[in-house]
N, C-alpha and C positions, 0 to 999 in steps of 0.2 A: 202497529198501524199498517195498513196495506200500502205496498210501494204504489206510488202514483206514476212513476216514471218521469220522463221529462217534456217539456214543451217542444214542439218543432217551431221553425220560423213561419209556418203558415198559420200558425194559430196564436192567438195573442199571449205574451209574456209578462208574466207578472213582475212589477216593479216595487222596490223597497225605499221608503225616505225615511229620514231621521230629521225631526225636529228638535234640536237641543236647546231649551230655554232655561230662563234662570229659576224657575220654579218647578218645571216638569219637562220630561223628555217623553216624546211621542215616537211611536214606530207604527207606519203604516204599510200594508202591501196590498197592492190593488194592480187593476189593468183596465183598459180602455176597451169598452165594447163597441160593437159596429153600430149601435144606436146613437152613440156618442156619449153615453152615459159612462160614469166612472165607477168601476164596480170595486168595493171593497172587501178584500178577502181576509184581512185580519189587522186587529187594532191591538196596540201595546202601550200602557202608559205607565210611567214610573214618577215619583216625587225625586226633584233634584236638588241639592243641598250644596253642591260645589261649585256653585257658579255665581257671581256678583255682577249685576248688571249684564255684560255681554264676555265679561273674562272668566276663564277657569281659575278659580283659587285653590281648589282641592281637587288634584286629579282621580286619586282613588275613588271618591265618592262620586265623580262624573262617571267614570268607568263603570262602576256598580249599578249606577242608575241606567247605564246605556244596556248592559247585561239584562237588567230586570225587565225593560220595555220590550227589548227584541225577543226574549224568551217567552214573554206574553204573546207577541205577535206570532211567532213560531208555533205556540200552541192553539191560537185560534186559527190560523191558515193551513196548519198541517204540513209546514215544510220547516227546512232549516235554512237559516239566513246566513250567507258568509260576506253579504255586500250590501250598499245601500248609497242612495245618493242623500246628501247632506245640505240642510239649509243654514245658512250665515247671515248673521245681522248684527247690528249694535254700531259701536264708535270705529270698528275695525272695516266697516264697508262706506265706500264714498263713491261719487260720480264725478267725471271730469269730460269735458268737451274737447275736442281737435277738429281742426278742418283742413282739406286738403283741396287740391284744384289740379286738374289734368287738362292736356290739351287735345282738341279733337282735330284727327288730320283730315282736312279738307271738310267742305260744307256741303258737297253734291251728296253725300249719304247721311241719313239720320243716325243720332245717338242709338248705339244698341247697346245689349246687355253686357258685351266686353267692356264698353268704355265705362258703364256704371261699375262695375267689377274692378276696374283699374283705379277708380277713383276711390271705392271702398276700401281696397287694399293700400293707397296711398295714405288714407287716413287712419288706418291700423298702424301703420310704421310710427305714429305718435307714441313715444315710450309711456308708460303709464308711470305714475309716482313711484320712486324707491320702494322696493319691499312691498310691492302691490303685483296681484294677479288680475288680469281682466276676466270677468265671469260671463258679462254680457255687452251687447254694443246696439245701439239705437240709432237710427237715422233722424237726426232732428230737421234738417232741410237740405233742399238741392237749389241750385241756380246754374241759369244757362247763361253765359255772357252777362254776368252779373244781376240777372232778372230773375228774381224767384220763381220756382214752378214746384209742382207738387210731385209730379213724375217726369224724369227727363227723357224717358223713352220715345224713340221716333221723331223728337225735336231737332232743329239744326242749330249749330253754333259752333264757336271756336274753342270755348273754355266751359268744362263741366266743374262745378265747385260743391262738394258736401261737407256737411258738417255734422258730426256724430256725438253721442254720448257715451262714454263707456262706465260701466258699473264695475268697480274693483273691491277686492278685499284684501286686506295684509297677508301677505305670506306667513307671517308669526300667527296669526289666527287659524288659517288653515292648516298649518303644521301642527299646530295645539290639538285642534278637533280630530286631525287624522290621527295623531298618536292616541288619543282617548278611544276612538273606535276601534282601532287595531288591538291596543289592548283589551278592549272587550270582544275581540274575535271578529269583528266586521271589517271589511276594507271598503274605503270609500271610491265609488264609482265616478263621483263628480260632485261639485258645489254648485249650488244655486243662491242667488241672494233672495231672502225671504219675503222682502216686500214686494219683488219683481214675481215671485211664483204665487203670493197670495192674492195678488191683483188679477192673475189670470184665471183665479177660481171664483172671483167676486163680482168682476165688472163686466157689464153688458157693453155691445159695441156702441150703441148710442151713446152711454155715459163716458166712454173713453173718447169718443170724437167731439162729446160737447166741452169735456174737460172735467176732471174730477179728481180727489184727494181720498188716498186711503190712510187712515190712521188706525195702527195696530196696537192697541192699549195692553201692552205686556205687563210681565212682573216687574222686569228689571229696567227696561227702556220703554219708551214709546216712539215707535217708528213710522215715519210719514214719507209718502211716494205721492207725487204729482204727476197726473197724465192729462196730456191734450193731444190725441191723436197717438201719440207715443210718449214713453217716458221723459217727462222734464226736469225732475229734481227728486231727491232724496236726501233725508235727513234723519238724525237720530236724537231724540230728547231724552237726556238720561236721569229722568224722574218718571216713575211709573208705580204699577199696584203695590208693591213692596213699600213704596215710600208711604203710601194710605196706612198699610199694614203698621207700619213704625210709627206714625203718629198715634193712631189708636192704641198701640202698646205704651208708649209714653205716657199719653194723656190720661188714660184710664186705668194705668199700673196694672197691666195684664201681660200675659206672655204672649210673644210674637204668634204662637199656634193659634192661643185663643183669640186675638184680635184677627187673625186671618178667618177663624171660623166666624166669627162676628160680623166681619165685613161682607163675607160671602152669603150670610143667612139673613141678615137684617139691613146690610148697608146700602145708601142710596143717596141722593143729593135732591135738593129742591124741594124738602118737605113741606107742603102747605099747611098753615096752621090750623086749617079746617080738615084736613086729610089725615085721619088716624094720628093726630098730633099728639094724643096721650097715650099711645101705645108704649108699652115698656119693654125693656129688653134686661135681663139679669145674667151677670158672668161672675166669674172668680177672679178676685185680685190675687197678685203673687204672694199676699199674705196669707191665702186661704180663705178669706172672707167672702161671702156672697154679696154682690152689690147690684141695684137696680137703678137704672136711669131711663129717662125718655129715651124713644128710638130716635127723636128728633134732635137731641144731643149728640148722638153718635152721626148723625147725617152732616150736621155742622162740621166736625172734625173732617169729615171724608170730604165734604163740599169743598173747603178752604182748600186743602191740597190739590184735588180734582180741577179746580177753576185755574190755580197757578199752572198746572200741567197745559191744560188747553191754551193758558196765555202765551206759554212758549210756543206751543203749536202754531199760534197765530203770528207771532212775530217771524217764525221761520217761513210761513206762507208769504208775509209780507216782503221778508228778505229774498225770498225767490224770485220775485217779479211775476210769478205766474198766477197770483191770487185773483186777478181779474178774468181768469181763463177757466176758473172752476163753474160753468154752469150747472153743472149736475151735482154741484156741493161735495159733500164729504161722506164716506163709508167707515163707519166705527166698526172694528172687528177686535178679536183678541179676548181673553177673560174679562178685562177691565171694562168692555164695553157690555158687560151683563149687569152692572151696577145700576140699581133702580133710577129711572129719570136720567140718566148720563147723556142721552141724545138730546133732551131738552137743553141742559145746562150748554152742551157742545154749541148748539145753534145759539143759545143767548149770548155765550162769549165770543164765538168766532164769526158771528153774523153770516152764515151760510146755512142751506138746508142738511139735514142729516138723516141718514138711514143705516140700521144695524145691516152689518154684511154678514151672509150665512152663504157657504156653498151649495149651489143646487146641480142638479143633475147628477145625483150621487145615488148608487145602489149599496146598500149596506145592512148588515144585520143589526148592528150598532147605532146607537143616536150619535153621529159625526156630523150632522148636519146643525152645527151649534158653532158660536163664533170662537170657542177654545179651540176647535180643529180645523179652522180655516185655513191656518199656514200649513198644516201637515196635508190637508187635502189640496191645497194650491200647490204645494211641492210635488205630490204624487201626480196630480193632472199635467203639473208643467214637465215632469219626467217622462210621462206616457206620450204626451202630445207635442211637446216643446212649441208652443204658439210662436209663431214668428214675429206677430206684433209686439210681444212681449219680450223681444231679446232672445232668439236663440243663443244657447251657451257658445261663447266665444274663447273656449278655452284653447290655448296653443297646442296644436298638435292633437286636437280632440277627434273623437271618431266620427265618422260621417253618420247618417241616418240609420244605414244597414250595420255598420260598426257597432253603433249604439245598441241597436237589439241584440246583436250577437254578443255583446258585452253583458247586457241585461240577462241575457239567457244562461249566464255561467254564475249568477249571484246566488243560485239555490242549488241544495242538494235535497231532494225530496224524500220524505219519510217513507 
């Protein structure tokens, strides 16, 4: 293949991201165009069987899956990948609030950017929980002399207060993923929390200001992120698509692989009696016998578990105290959102409007405008643009924007 040379800093630099999930690993290569579109240069995807929920249980299998996805992305993009940004999610991710206050010297001069930075720096001194790394920070509120304000700049007062929310990931989880990627020959340029990155690809400005929740229906976990202007709450529900697959496998006495295929090809919820209710599906049991049942019976098994998952989501929204702020409702994404009629079931159980979330403003030869790719596209958009309203990375000692681009430029050796 012809040597393509290297990108210089005056031209867009490609970025690589890895979405390491419980059922699959996706590797995307892309760049941000001057039009604002995200151009996908290469896509790689592989099956992953070394992760349960969000925990690595078989390192060699995870490493091999990363290698496979990266190699496929390399072939598609025509370059060698030596580094990537990695998404992290699951029970190892959490959010914590902190408050700080700084004195304003004199009232003759208004509060300026330096005062705001002092208040934010004081809030950052709040230590994260033991064994945790702060990945993003979000300003929740400001107050001047005790009175809440949206923007303290140019106001007069004696005391400036700020409340921030820090999104953290455990050092153990970061170290484990780092080891896995490095064993696969890929260095980590940085970590992003997946629910934050996913939201950056799915949410409109109006939805974020009105208040909205993002529900990522994954394979191992269901991740929830609530926004009202900024991120307000995030949580992980330890039940998801693999639990539905397991239910089908046990009830119908079929292998997990056939149960997954049955779910993806025929599965849904809310099968009305007059809506193809007599349609049948055929599968092979573990004894090797062919068996045929009504599709409605398959839907009943799926719906029971999916309803339970949505009930857990509802309890978490109520626990957060922000449920009344979700005027724009919920956005479902992830592979689980492709189940037939899952949006209607979500609206029925959660009492909120629901829409399916897919990334927009994407230019790609392959079909990545699909809920299954929402997280990886979100990671890529986040890495190329780092939208401040979605919490620019707050990694201690992290690079500046120019330093970031210089680091990105070193992630490739072109073929």
